[in-house]
N, C-alpha and C positions, 0 to 999 in steps of 0.2 A: 932518813934521806930519801928524796923523791927521785925516781928514775923514770924519765919521760919516754913514751913509746914513739919510735920513729916509724910512721906508716903513711902510705898514700891512700887517701880516702876521697879523692875527687877534687874538682876545681874549686867548689865552694869552700871546702875545708882548707885546701892549700893556700887560698887567697885570704884566709882568715875572716870570711864573711859567711852569712847564711842567707837563704832566700827570704823574701818578704814574709811568706807564710812559714813561720818558725815551727819546728817540732816542739811538742810539749810533753815533758816526762814527769810522771808521778814518782816522787821519792817518798819513802815511808820511814817513819821514826817512832819507835816504841821506847820512850825514855826509861821504862822499867827494866829493859834488857839490853839496850844499846850501850856501847862504850861512851857515846855522847849523852851525858846526863842532863837533867833539868838545870843544873848549875851552869852548864855550858850555854844553854839557851839564854838564861838570865844574864850571863856575862856579855854575850854578844848584843843582846837587846839593849842593855844598859849603855854599852860603849857606842852603839849606833845612835841610840836615842839622844845621848848627851854629847855626841860628836867627839868622843874621846879617842886618842890614838891607839892603834893596834900594832902589835909586833908584826912587821911584814913577813917574818919567817913563820908566823903562826897562821897557816892557811885555814880558812873556813871552807873545807872541802867535803865531798861526800862520795861514797862508792856507788857506782852505777853498774847494774848487772849487764844491760845490753850496751856496753860502752862503745862498741863499734858503730852504733847508730847515731851517736851524738855529734852534732855539728857545732862549730863555734857560735856562741850566742843563742843556742837553743834555750827555750824557757823551761823552768821547772817549778813545780809546787811541792812543798813538803807537807805530807799528811801525817799528823799525829794520830797514832793508833794505839789500841790496847789500854786506853785510859777511860775515865768516866766521861770526859768530854773529848771528842775526836773531831778532826777536821784540818783545814789548812792553817798552818802556823807561821810559815814564811814562804817566800818565793822570790824568783829572780831569774838571772841568766847563768848558764853553764859555760865555763871556758871550753875551748875546743881541743885541748891537749891533754890526753889521758896519761896517767902515771901510776906506777906502783911504788910502794915504800920498801926500802931495803932494811931488813931486820939486822940486829946486831951480829947474827951468825952468817950474814952475807946473802941469805936467801931472800926472795921477793915475796911480797904478799900476793895471795891469789886474787884479791880484789883490785879493781882499777878505779882510780879516783879522778875527780874533776874539781878544779877551783870553782867557787860560786861567787856571783855578784848579787848581793841581797837588795831587792827593791822594796820589800815591805816585810814586817814581822807583826804577829798577832798573838797577844796573850788571850787565847781563845776561851779560857775558863772565866776571864773577866768580861770579855766583849760579847761572847755568844755569836760572833760573826764567822761565816764560812764553815759552819759545822758539817759533819758528815751527814747528819739527818737531812739538812737542806740539800746537800749535794746529791744524795740518793733520790730525792724527789725531782730534782732538775735533770739529772743525767743518770737514770737507773741502769743504763747499759754497762756502767763501770762498777766493778767491785772495789769501792774506795778503801775498804778496811783490810783487804787481804791482797797478797801478791808480792812480787819482788820489787826492789827499789830500782826504778828506772823504766817502769812500764810506760810505753809511748802511746799517747792518745791518738785516735783517728782525727782527721781534719775537722770532721763534723762535731765531734765531742770537744775538741780544743776550742772551737768557736763558741759552743754553748758555755764552756767553762769560763772563757774570757768575759762573756756578757754577764755571767753570774758573779764573778769577782768584782767587776766594775759596779754592778748593781748593789752589792753588799757594802762596798767601800766608798761610794760616791758621796754619801751624806755624813761621813765621819768628819768631825771637827777636830779641835785640839784634844787629844785623848792620850793619857799617860800609858795606855795599854796597847797603842798602835804606833808602829814606826813606819814612816815613809822615807825613802832615800832623801837625805837632807839636801843634796845637790839638785835632784830632779823635782822634789816636792810631789805632793799627792797628785796634782793635776797632770803632771808629766808621766808619773808612774802609771796612772790609769790610761793615759793616751798611748803609752807604749804597749800596754796590754791589748788595747783595741787594735792598734796598728799591726802588731805581730801575730795576734791570735785570731783576729776577726778582720782580715784585710778585704 
């Protein structure tokens, strides 16, 4: 059971909007040790790619360490770490309303979660796109493979990242190993990235 946090975090949050220059948060996922396993990634990828219905009660959410800093519709990237091939495997928007889960004994989880809206997913072992090696070359100031889940990028590094993602994905055609939000399609997904990360 999700227990939402009632808190005042300023006009942008209270109005349910974010400024044009969105914050960008790095979430990190090691499928070898995470409770969210590779099978979970494959499940969501298949459902999104094939436009299959999902249980509305089954939230595709993630815990964010610096949860107080998240505004509604901030952007996130999910870094796969601890594997032979590491890098960005999905990304999108964060919901603005943090919550904790209530355990069976009535206590609350220490972690705070946000619902996510997925814009794209990348089977990185198959595509070789947006790998950590490339990210390290383009933005060496960031430790892409280590740190907490929810690290917020500077505006300058967020702009560099936006340009990097668009450059990596702009030439992708029909590919069974890449998913773009079927409503917005690739061109609109990339336009959103440029609009909100590189205004």
